[in-house]
C-alpha positions in Angstrom: 68.6 164.4 65.3 66.2 163.3 62.6 64.7 159.9 63.3 63.2 157.3 61.0 60.9 154.3 61.7 61.9 151.1 60.0 61.1 147.5 59.7 63.6 144.8 58.7 62.8 142.8 55.6 63.3 139.4 57.3 64.3 137.8 60.5 67.9 137.4 59.6 68.2 141.1 58.7 66.4 142.0 61.9 69.0 140.0 64.0 72.0 141.4 62.1 70.6 144.9 62.0 69.7 145.1 65.6 73.1 143.8 66.6 75.0 146.2 64.4 73.0 149.2 65.5 73.2 148.3 69.2 77.0 148.2 68.8 77.5 151.3 66.6 74.5 153.6 67.0 71.3 154.0 68.9 68.1 152.1 68.2 64.7 152.2 69.8 62.3 149.3 69.7 58.5 149.5 69.5 55.9 146.8 69.4 55.3 145.1 66.1 59.1 145.0 65.3 59.1 148.7 64.4 62.5 150.4 65.2 63.4 154.0 65.6 66.8 154.9 64.2 68.8 158.0 63.1 69.9 158.9 59.6 73.4 157.7 60.5 72.0 154.3 61.5 70.5 153.9 58.1 73.9 154.4 56.6 75.3 151.6 58.8 72.5 149.3 57.6 73.1 150.2 53.9 76.9 149.8 54.2 76.4 146.3 55.6 73.7 145.4 53.0 71.1 144.8 55.7 67.5 144.9 54.3 65.0 147.3 55.8 62.1 149.5 54.7 60.5 152.6 56.1 57.6 151.7 58.4 54.3 153.1 57.1 52.5 155.8 59.1 49.8 153.3 60.1 52.5 150.8 61.4 54.1 153.6 63.5 50.7 154.8 64.8 49.7 151.3 65.8 53.1 150.7 67.6 52.8 154.0 69.5 49.2 153.3 70.4 50.2 149.9 71.9 52.8 151.7 74.1 50.5 154.5 75.1 47.3 152.5 75.6 48.3 148.9 76.5 45.6 146.3 76.9 44.4 146.1 80.5 45.5 143.0 82.3 42.7 140.8 83.6 43.1 139.0 86.9 
């Protein structure tokens, strides 16, 4: 399965898009509102006219770094 990293264009698209993909496909969520979706999921978004864009390489790297190297908690 080929995956793509996307960001929704606005908050309304994010809500609608996440809902539609959670119901009809698979969606992975990363920090910074970066989402990992399949090619089929992109078609679902396009068919429903939900705005999104491909996340840049830097946005994806930052999101992955936040997951892999979280900030230490201070007690």
